[in-house]
N, C-alpha and C positions, 0 to 999 in steps of 0.2 A: 663744837667742831664735829661735823658729820664724818665719821670714819668709814662709812660704807662707800664702795666704789660704784660709780655710775657705769652704764654700759659702754660709754665712750672711754672711760678710764680703764676698764677691763680690756677693751680692744687695744688700747695703747700698751698695756702690759703684755698682751700676746705678741704685738709687733716687736717690742724690745726683746722679749724672750726668744723669738724666732731669729732675729738679727744676730743676737749673741751666739745662738746655737750654730748659725751658718759661718760666723767669722772667728770664733774662738777655737783655736786648735787644741787638740787633746794634750799635746806636749806642753803647751803654755799653761793650760788649766792645771795640769798635774804639778807643774813647778810651783804655781801659786798655792794650791791646796796643801802642798807638802813643805811650804815655807822655804823653798829653794831660791837662791839668789838669781835675780833677773839681770840680764845684760842691758847696757844702754840701748842697743838696737832693739831688744825685745820691748823695753818700756816705751821707746819712741815709736816703735812699730804699731803698738796698740793705740797710742795717742793719735797717730796719723790715720788709722782706720776710722776712729771716732770723728776726726776732723773732716774726713771725706764724706762721712754720713751727715755731718752737721750737728753732732751730739757732744762735742768735746768740751763745750763751755756753756752749759745751761744757764749759768747765773749772769752771763754777760748781756749787755743791751743787744737787742736784735740787730741794730745797725752795724755792730762789730762781730756778728756771727752767733749771737745768743739764740736760744731755741724758742723763746717766748712761751715756755711751758708753764703750766700752773704749778702751784706748790705740790699738789698731789702727784702730778706727772714727774716732777723732779724726784720726789720720794720713791715712786715706783721704779724709776730708772736706777737709782742707787741701790734699792733693794734687790732688783734683778741682777745687777752686776755683782753684788756681794754674794748672792745665793749661787751664782754660776761659777764664781772663782775667777773673775777677770782680773788682770793686772790693774793696779791703781793708775789713775792719771796723776803723774807726779805733780804735787800741788804747787810747787814753788813758782812756776810760771803762770799757769792758768788761774789758780785760786788765790794767789798771794800777790805776785808782782803786778798782774794785770788789773785787779781791782784798785791798786794804788795808782797806777797810771790813769785809769779811767776817772779817778777822783782828783788826783793832784797833778797829773802829767800835762805837759804842753801839747798843743796839737801836733807839733813835729815829733815829739816822743811817742805819742799814740800811733801816728802813721808809720813810724819806723819800727816799733817793737811789737805792737799788738798783732798784726798779721803773722809775724814770724812765731810768736808765742802760740797763736791759734793753730798754725799748721805743723807745729813741732819741729821747726827748723833749728831752734836753739834749745839746749838743755840748760835750764836755770837752776841755781842753787841759792841758799840763804846764808848770808854772812852777818850773823848777830852775835852769838856767844863768843867770849874770849876767855883765856885763862884768868879766873878770878872775877869774871863778869858774865854770869849765866842768868840766874834769876834776878840778880841785881844788875840789870842790863845798863842802867844809867851810869855805871862806873866804868864803862868801856874806855879804852885808851888808844885804840887805833886812830891815828891822826891823819888829817888831810889838810895840807897847807896850800892856799891859793897861790899859783904862780902864773900870772898872765891868763891865758885861756885854758889852763889846766889846774887840776888839783894833784898834788904829789902825796900819795898815800903810803904810809909806813905803819906796820903793826902786824897783828896776828889774829886770826879767827880759829875757833876750834869746834869740834863735834859737827863739822860741816857735812851733813848727810848727802851722800852721792856726789861729793865735791870732785871726785876723780872723773866723773862724767861731765862736769860743768863746762859749758861754753860761756855763760854769763853768770855773774853773781851780783845780787843786790846787797849792799852793805850799809850798816850804820857806822859812821865815822865821826870823830870829834874835830870840828873845824874851829872851835874856840874853847880854850881851856881856862879862860879867866872869868867865866860866868859864876854868879853866886849859886844858882841852882844847877845841879848836875844834868838835869834834863835839857837845859838850854845849851846851845853851842854844839848840838849833835845834828848831823846832816845825813841825808839818804842819797847814796850814789849807786849808779849802775856801772859795773866794771866788766869789760871784756877780759875773760880769763886767759886769752892768748897774749895779753900785754906783757912785755918784758918786765921782769921783777917779781912775778907771781910764782910761788912754789907750792905745790900740793903734796903733802906727806901723809901716807895712810896711817890710820890707827887701827891695828888689828885687834879684834875683840877676842874674848876668851873661847869662843867657838871657832876661832880662826877665820871668821868672816870679815870682809872689808866693806863696811857700810859708811863709816864716818872718817873724817880726815881733819888734819890741820892745814890751814891755808896761810901762807906768809906773804906779806907785801913789803917789798924792799924798794922804796922810792918809785912806786908805780905811778905813771902819768895817766890821769883820767881826764878826758875833755870836760870842761866846765858845763857843756851842754847836757852832760849825763847826770847833772844834779836834778833831783826830783823835789818839787816844791821850793821853799825858800831855804837859803843857807841858814843853818842854826835852828831850823824848825823841823828837823827830822823826827823828833820825838812824837810830834803830832801824826806824822806818817806811820811811825812804828806802832802806835797804839791802834790806829785804824787797821793796819795789816794784821796785827795779832788777833783782832776780833774774828777775821776770816780764817786764820790758822786754827783757832780753837774750835770753830764750827766743825772742822774736819777731824779733830782728834778723837771724837766720840766713837767713830768707826762702827756705827750701829749695824749696818748691813753685814759687815764682817763678823761681828759678835753674834748675830743671829745665826749665821752659817756655822760658826764654831760651836755654838750651843747645841745645834741640831746634831753635829758630829759627836759631841760629848755624850748626848743621850744614847746614841747608838753604841758608843764604846762602853758605857757604864755597866750594862748587863746586870749581874747579880747585885752590884752595889746599890741599885735602885731600891733594893729591899732593906737597905740600911737606913733607918729613920734619920740619923744625923747627916748622912750624905744627901739623902733626898730633901731634907729641910734646907740645906745650904744651896743645893741646885735650884730648888723652887724659889728661894729668895733672890738668886741671881736672875732668874727668868722674869720675876715680877719687876725687879729694878730695871731690867732692860726694856720691858714694855712701857714703864713710866718714862724712861729716857727717850724712847721713840716718840711718844706723844709730845713731850717737851720740845724735841727737835722739830717736830712739825709746826709747833707754834712759832718757833724762831724763823722757820722757812716762810711762814705766812707773813711775818713782819718784813722779811726781805722782799717778798713779792709786793708789799705796799710801799717799798722805797726806803725803809728804815734800815740803816746799817746796824750790824751786831753791836750791842752794848756790853756793859760789864757783866750782865747776867748770863752771857754766853759761857762764862767760866763754869757754870753749872754742868754744861755738856762735857767740858774737858775733865772736870773732877770725876763725875760719875761714870763717864764712858771709859776712862782709863782704869778706874778701879774695877769695873766689870770685866774688862779685858784681862786684867791680872787674875781675877777670881776664876775665870774660865780656864786659864792655863794651869792654875793650881789644882783645880778639880780634874783636869786631864792628866796631870802628873799622878794624882792619887789613883785615878782609874787604871792607868797603864801599869802602875806598881813597879815591880822589878824589870819589866820590859822597857821602861823609859831609860835606857842606857844612854849615857852621854856620848854624843858625837860619833855614833856608829856610822860607817860609810853605807850609802844606799847603792845596792848592786842588783836592782831588778827583783827585789823580794815582793812579798804580797803587799796589798794595800795597807794592811795593819802594820806590817814591818816598816813600810816607808813612813807611815805616820809616826809611829813610836820612835823611829830613829831621829826624827826632827823635833820631838817634844822638848827636850832639854834646851837646845838652842833657842827654840821659840819661847820657852819659859824665861830664859835669861834675857832675851831681847826685849820682852814686854815689861821687864822691871823698869826700863827707862821711861815708859809711857807716862808715869805720874810725875816725871821730871821735865821732859822737853815741853816746849811752848809755854814755859813758865811753870814751875813746880806747883803741885796741888796746894801746898801750904800758901804760896803766893796767891793762888787763885782764891782761896778762902779769905785772905786779907782784902783782895779786890772787891769781892762780894760784900764783905762787912763794911767797907768804906763807901763804895760807889752805889751800892744797891740798898743796903740796910741803914746807911748813914751813921755807922758806929764809929 
């Protein structure tokens, strides 16, 4: 793989960089770089800016609004967004639900949902985990009973990221509890969160942040036309979706930005051989992960969906994110005070004030989207044949 950029690719980088500079406000960038909570309007506002530019869904087919970029252009775009500190494009609609609809959805479902996902008209969230059914997702118990032209859904989802912003939620539900294999009898439903019977309850984290939620379904009626793929075949859909989810958990662009900030913060610690050795190891691992990610992007360009090997990105990417936050905490030392309010102090004060919440938040990275222990099992079975 040739990692040198052509003149056309360098010109594309300049175009992306200039557009971000013109459209990303200082206030929004400051909130991202200092790990402050973004509102629904701020997240959707950035999404809609990208949609108007035609850049919000690079992976989609061109007929649905995709960019038709090369793998290198996609990488350049993500790298520039990460370096600049743009908000993320919330993945649940564009990067997760949309690929499922493109692969398994009916024509009517595509026409109904894809344009709204693209334009940011609806905020989508994910309904997978349940109490007692996280990494062992096939043990889920939320049930959906067919009643005429509807499914009646009863149960609970947990750790629903940004569920309090949700307009729609895609859910795994059990439509048949009498199957021999737990993976059978699971279906994939699209649910309007304004439907009567849905309750969203916040889970307040130790930093007092509100990012995740519990979602309760009390005999919620969902039109049968919102079933994606076949009844009882939702596990096939779920595995397909998880491949796309794990592609994004590596967060390479963000890690490169944070590593650069860490080097600026380190100062005299760079003279400590133990610290310098650990920092160098993280940087080398990040470079290797970046090249691996580009190989997977190249496979996507060729029409191959992410396979089990994409778990490598999830494992290594989340471990690198945690290592960087640990080194930042070591660098800040006693200045890394927990949960100090931010009242217009210096850039260093604003950063160190948010280090502990950031450190705590990134602890979850090796758990969500399937714990790293589960990912290693997937690689052992599906890729290595053990």
